[in-house]
C-alpha positions in Angstrom: 2.4 -22.9 -4.9 1.3 -24.8 -1.9 -2.4 -24.3 -2.4 -2.2 -20.4 -2.3 -4.3 -18.7 -5.0 -4.9 -15.2 -6.0 -8.2 -13.9 -4.4 -10.2 -10.7 -4.6 -12.4 -9.6 -1.8 -15.3 -7.4 -2.8 -16.3 -5.1 0.1 -19.6 -3.4 0.2 -20.9 -1.0 2.9 -23.5 -2.7 5.0 -26.9 -1.3 4.6 -30.3 -1.7 6.5 -31.6 -3.3 3.4 -29.9 -6.5 2.5 -32.0 -7.6 -0.5 -29.0 -7.0 -2.8 -26.8 -9.6 -1.1 -28.8 -12.5 -2.6 -28.9 -10.8 -6.0 -25.0 -10.4 -5.9 -24.7 -14.0 -5.0 -26.7 -15.1 -8.0 -24.9 -12.7 -10.2 -21.5 -14.1 -9.1 -22.8 -17.6 -10.3 -23.5 -16.1 -13.7 -20.0 -14.6 -13.7 -18.4 -17.9 -12.8 -19.8 -19.5 -16.0 -19.0 -16.4 -18.2 -15.6 -15.4 -16.9 -14.3 -18.7 -15.4 -14.0 -17.2 -11.9 -15.2 -19.0 -8.7 -16.7 -17.8 -5.5 -14.4 -19.4 -2.9 -16.5 -19.0 0.1 -19.8 -17.6 1.1 -20.0 -13.9 1.6 -19.8 -12.7 5.2 -20.2 -9.6 7.3 -16.9 -8.1 8.4 -17.1 -5.0 10.6 -19.3 -2.5 8.7 -18.9 -4.3 5.4 -20.3 -7.3 3.6 -17.6 -9.1 1.8 -17.7 -11.6 -1.2 -14.7 -13.8 -2.1 -13.7 -14.7 -5.7 -10.7 -16.4 -7.2 -9.9 -18.9 -9.9 -8.7 -16.4 -12.5 -6.0 -13.7 -13.3 -6.1 -10.5 -11.3 -7.4 -8.5 -14.3 -10.4 -10.9 -14.8 -11.1 -10.9 -11.0 -11.2 -7.1 -10.9 -13.3 -7.0 -14.0 -15.9 -9.3 -12.3 -15.7 -7.2 -9.1 -16.4 -4.0 -11.1 -19.4 -5.6 -12.7 -20.7 -6.6 -9.2 -20.0 -3.1 -7.8 -21.9 -1.3 -10.6 -24.9 -3.5 -10.5 -28.2 -1.9 -10.0 -29.4 -2.0 -6.4 -26.0 -2.5 -4.7 -24.7 0.1 -2.2 -22.3 2.6 -3.5 -18.8 2.7 -2.3 -17.7 -0.8 -2.9 -13.9 -1.6 -3.3 -11.7 -4.7 -3.8 -8.9 -6.1 -1.8 -6.3 -8.2 -3.7 -5.1 -10.9 -1.4 -4.7 -14.7 -1.6 -6.5 -17.7 -0.2 -3.9 -18.2 2.6 -4.5 -14.8 4.1 -5.9 -15.3 7.7 -8.1 -12.2 8.0 -10.5 -10.3 5.8 -9.3 -6.9 4.6 -5.7 -7.6 4.4 -4.1 -6.8 1.0 -4.0 -4.2 -1.7 -7.1 -1.9 -2.0 -8.4 -1.2 -5.4 -11.3 1.3 -5.9 -14.2 -0.1 -8.0 -15.1 0.0 -10.7 -11.8 -0.6 -12.4 -11.5 1.3 -15.7 
């Protein structure tokens, strides 16, 4: 596969309060152990969103993890996922999936 791997970006609206960002980072570490996913790079601001990047599992598992992050207490409403891969050069390119996925 030439180093390409399925990746899910979790996009949150940026808010004035950014306390939740560290909480999500810690929660992703818990999900890494529980679901076998991995955070492939540090979260970053992109436009008016804050984006986390996860990979290392099947699409369904990654979307399950993204849904759990999006419904976590204290995170801003309106999160969505972008299904992409680790070779995609820019954030926000891919198939958009509303969260949480049922």
